[in-house]
C-alpha positions as CSV (number, residue, x, y, z in Angstrom):
1,L,27.3,18.1,61.1
2,S,30.7,16.9,62.2
3,I,31.4,13.6,64.0
4,G,35.1,13.4,64.9
5,D,37.0,14.8,62.0
6,V,34.6,13.7,59.2
7,R,32.4,16.3,57.7
8,M,29.0,15.1,56.7
9,R,25.5,16.3,56.0
10,L,22.3,14.5,56.6
11,I,19.8,14.8,53.6
12,D,16.2,13.8,54.2
13,S,13.9,13.7,51.2
14,G,10.4,12.7,50.5
15,P,6.9,14.1,49.8
16,S,7.1,16.7,52.6
17,S,10.6,17.9,51.5
18,P,11.4,20.5,48.9
19,P,10.5,19.0,45.5
20,G,13.4,17.3,43.8
21,L,15.9,17.3,46.7
22,A,17.1,13.8,46.2
23,T,17.3,14.3,42.4
24,E,19.2,17.5,42.9
25,T,21.7,15.9,45.3
26,F,22.5,13.0,42.9
27,F,22.6,15.3,39.8
28,N,24.9,17.8,41.4
29,S,27.2,15.0,42.6
30,V,27.5,13.7,39.1
31,I,28.1,17.1,37.4
32,L,30.7,18.1,40.0
33,A,32.8,14.9,39.5
34,R,36.0,15.4,37.6
35,Q,37.7,12.0,37.7
36,Q,35.5,9.2,38.9
37,I,31.9,8.3,39.8
38,L,31.3,4.9,41.4
39,I,27.7,3.9,42.0
40,V,26.2,0.8,43.6
41,T,22.4,0.5,43.8
42,P,19.9,-2.3,43.6
43,Y,17.3,-0.3,41.6
44,F,18.6,1.8,38.8
45,V,15.8,3.6,36.9
46,P,16.8,7.3,37.3
47,N,15.2,10.3,35.6
48,H,16.4,11.7,32.3
49,D,18.4,14.5,34.0
50,I,20.5,12.0,36.0
51,L,20.9,9.7,33.0
52,R,22.0,12.6,30.8
53,A,24.5,13.8,33.5
54,L,26.0,10.3,33.8
55,R,26.4,10.0,30.0
56,F,27.9,13.5,29.8
57,A,30.3,12.8,32.6
58,A,31.5,9.7,30.7
59,H,31.8,11.7,27.5
60,R,34.0,14.3,29.3
61,G,36.4,11.6,30.5
62,V,35.0,10.8,34.0
63,D,35.4,7.1,34.9
64,V,31.7,6.2,35.6
65,R,31.0,2.7,36.9
66,L,27.8,1.1,38.1
67,I,27.3,-2.0,40.1
68,L,23.8,-3.5,39.7
69,P,22.5,-6.9,40.8
70,Q,22.8,-9.6,38.3
71,K,19.4,-10.9,39.4
72,N,17.0,-8.3,40.7
73,N,14.4,-9.2,43.4
74,H,11.9,-7.0,41.5
75,H,11.9,-8.5,38.1
76,C,10.2,-5.7,36.2
77,T,12.5,-3.0,37.8
78,G,15.5,-5.0,36.8
79,L,14.3,-5.2,33.2
80,A,13.5,-1.5,33.2
81,S,17.0,-0.8,34.3
82,R,18.4,-2.9,31.5
83,A,16.5,-0.9,29.0
84,L,18.9,2.0,29.8
85,Y,22.2,0.1,29.4
86,E,22.8,0.6,25.6
87,D,22.9,4.4,25.8
88,L,25.1,4.3,28.9
89,L,27.5,1.8,27.5
90,T,27.7,3.7,24.2
91,A,28.6,6.8,26.2
92,G,31.4,4.9,28.0
93,V,29.7,4.1,31.3
94,R,30.9,0.8,32.6
95,I,28.2,-1.5,34.0
96,F,28.9,-4.5,36.3
97,H,26.4,-7.2,37.3
98,R,27.1,-8.2,40.9
99,E,26.8,-12.0,41.4
100,P,24.3,-13.2,44.0
101,P,23.6,-12.8,46.9
102,F,21.4,-9.8,46.0
103,I,23.2,-6.5,46.7
104,H,21.1,-3.9,48.4
105,A,23.8,-1.3,49.1
106,K,23.3,2.3,47.9
107,T,26.4,4.3,47.6
108,M,27.9,6.9,45.2
109,I,31.6,7.8,45.5
110,I,32.8,11.0,43.8
111,D,36.4,11.5,42.9
112,S,37.6,9.5,46.0
113,S,36.8,12.6,48.1
114,A,33.1,12.5,48.8
115,A,30.3,9.9,49.0
116,L,26.6,9.6,49.3
117,V,25.4,6.7,51.4
118,G,21.8,6.0,52.5
119,T,18.4,4.6,51.8
120,A,17.8,6.2,48.4
121,N,18.0,4.2,45.3
122,L,18.5,5.7,41.9
123,D,14.9,5.2,40.8
124,I,11.9,7.4,40.5
125,R,10.3,6.1,43.7
126,S,13.3,7.0,45.8
127,L,13.9,10.3,44.0
128,E,10.3,11.6,44.1
129,L,7.9,9.5,46.2
130,N,9.5,7.7,49.1
131,Y,10.9,9.1,52.4
132,E,14.7,8.6,52.1
133,T,17.7,9.5,54.2
134,M,21.2,10.0,52.8
135,V,24.5,11.2,54.3
136,L,26.8,13.3,52.2
137,I,30.3,12.5,53.5
138,D,32.9,15.1,52.6
139,D,36.1,13.2,53.7
140,E,38.8,11.6,51.5
141,E,39.7,8.8,54.0
142,A,36.0,7.7,54.4
143,A,35.4,7.9,50.6
144,N,38.5,5.8,50.0
145,K,37.3,3.2,52.5
146,L,34.0,3.0,50.6
147,K,35.9,2.9,47.3
148,Q,37.7,-0.2,48.6
149,L,34.4,-1.9,49.4
150,F,33.2,-0.9,45.9
151,L,36.3,-2.5,44.3
152,E,35.7,-5.7,46.3
153,D,32.2,-5.8,44.8
154,I,33.6,-5.2,41.3
155,A,35.8,-8.4,41.9
156,A,32.5,-10.3,42.6
157,S,30.9,-8.9,39.4
158,T,30.9,-9.5,35.7
159,E,31.3,-6.5,33.4
160,V,28.6,-5.9,30.7
161,T,30.1,-5.0,27.4
162,L,28.4,-3.1,24.6
163,E,29.3,-5.8,22.1
164,E,27.6,-8.6,24.2
165,W,24.7,-6.3,25.1
166,L,23.8,-5.7,21.5
167,L,23.4,-9.4,21.0
168,R,20.3,-9.6,23.2
169,T,17.3,-11.3,21.6
170,A,14.3,-9.2,20.4
171,I,12.1,-10.7,23.1
172,Q,14.6,-9.6,25.8
173,K,14.6,-6.0,24.4
174,L,10.8,-6.1,24.2
175,G,10.5,-7.1,27.9
176,E,13.0,-4.4,29.0
177,N,11.2,-1.7,27.0
178,L,7.7,-2.7,28.3
179,C,9.0,-2.7,31.9
180,S,10.6,0.7,31.2
181,L,7.3,2.2,30.1
182,M,5.6,1.0,33.3
């Protein structure tokens, strides 16, 4: 699909779509990145393949940054997300907590040349159960405009460091791991 000079593709996923379409779209975007992956999502509980791809991207030198809400409107989902931080931080993924108000944007920017924007979160419900719509934008100018918005959100965020993350209490870790299991 082309609107003006911007190349884009509509991607619908859900129970009636080919299995794994949303997962495959995110996974392929991560493994194709060479320089940078910028992600903003309110719910971050992806499957193991996407987690592994993000860690591997960071290990191979890709600048991987996540913006997640500081306070999640779904408490258990927020805790489940936090159960994943240590492995990501250890791999070199940078995580930022966006200050309130609650951020509900869903964007992935790849190498300042392409972006995914839409309704899909990086969680199991969006990847496998819900009907979701994303637009893959293959345009450097549009991707850079989205990157500027991402950088504005970084400015309103606090970075989570591995050193401070390791200082969490045992009860915090227990809550995160219990929510992750659910």
